[in-house]
C-alpha positions as CSV (number, residue, x, y, z in Angstrom):
1,X,26.8,-113.8,111.8
2,X,28.8,-111.8,109.3
3,X,32.2,-112.8,107.8
4,X,34.4,-109.9,106.9
5,X,37.2,-110.7,104.5
6,X,40.5,-109.1,105.5
7,X,42.5,-107.9,102.5
8,X,45.1,-105.6,104.2
9,X,46.4,-104.7,107.7
10,X,43.6,-102.4,108.7
11,X,42.0,-104.8,111.2
12,X,45.2,-105.7,113.0
13,X,44.0,-104.4,116.4
14,X,41.0,-106.7,116.3
15,X,43.0,-109.6,115.0
16,X,45.6,-109.1,117.8
17,X,42.8,-108.9,120.4
18,X,41.2,-112.1,119.3
19,X,44.6,-113.9,118.9
20,X,45.6,-112.8,122.4
21,X,42.3,-114.1,123.9
22,X,42.8,-117.4,122.2
23,X,46.5,-117.8,123.0
24,X,45.9,-116.9,126.7
25,X,43.2,-119.5,126.9
26,X,45.3,-122.1,125.1
27,X,48.5,-121.6,127.1
28,X,46.4,-121.5,130.4
29,X,44.8,-124.9,129.5
30,X,48.2,-126.4,128.6
31,X,49.7,-125.2,131.9
32,X,46.9,-126.8,133.8
33,X,46.3,-130.0,131.9
34,X,49.9,-130.9,131.1
35,X,51.7,-129.1,133.9
36,X,53.5,-126.8,131.5
37,X,54.9,-123.5,132.5
38,X,54.1,-120.9,129.8
39,X,54.5,-117.3,131.0
40,X,53.0,-114.0,130.1
41,X,56.2,-113.4,128.1
42,X,55.7,-116.6,126.2
43,X,52.2,-115.5,125.3
44,X,53.4,-112.0,124.1
45,X,56.3,-113.6,122.1
46,X,53.9,-116.0,120.4
47,X,51.5,-113.3,119.5
48,X,54.2,-111.0,118.2
49,X,55.7,-113.7,116.0
50,X,52.3,-114.6,114.6
51,X,51.4,-111.0,113.9
52,X,54.7,-110.5,112.1
53,X,53.9,-113.3,109.7
54,X,50.3,-112.3,109.2
55,X,50.7,-111.2,105.6
56,X,51.0,-114.8,104.5
57,X,47.3,-115.1,105.1
58,X,46.4,-112.2,102.8
59,X,45.7,-112.3,99.1
60,X,47.1,-113.4,96.7
61,X,48.5,-116.4,98.7
62,X,45.9,-116.7,101.4
63,X,42.5,-115.7,102.8
64,X,41.6,-114.4,106.2
65,X,38.2,-113.6,107.7
66,X,36.9,-112.0,110.9
67,X,33.5,-113.2,112.2
68,X,31.2,-110.5,113.5
69,X,28.1,-111.0,115.6
70,X,25.9,-108.1,116.7
71,X,28.6,-105.6,115.7
72,X,31.4,-107.3,117.7
73,X,34.2,-109.3,116.3
74,X,34.0,-112.8,117.9
75,X,36.2,-115.0,115.8
76,X,38.7,-115.3,113.0
77,X,40.2,-117.8,110.6
78,X,42.5,-118.0,107.7
79,X,44.0,-120.3,105.1
80,X,47.2,-120.0,103.2
81,X,48.6,-121.5,100.0
82,X,50.9,-124.5,100.4
83,X,54.0,-124.6,98.3
């Protein structure tokens, strides 16, 4: 496994793909386990809002990493500075 540090917006397509995969899984589970009613529009809105605020996870106030396995991005994570 390789961790790639993200320092700019060059990897946004991969980040959006991984975020979309996670949010679809999360909302689907919430719909089934707690009888909620998230829609495709809810998923897209959440992803768009999260992507618009992505810069808060980049230096100097945050750190963001993509996890790569066998040449494929398989995960991601970030931290941000608290005020």
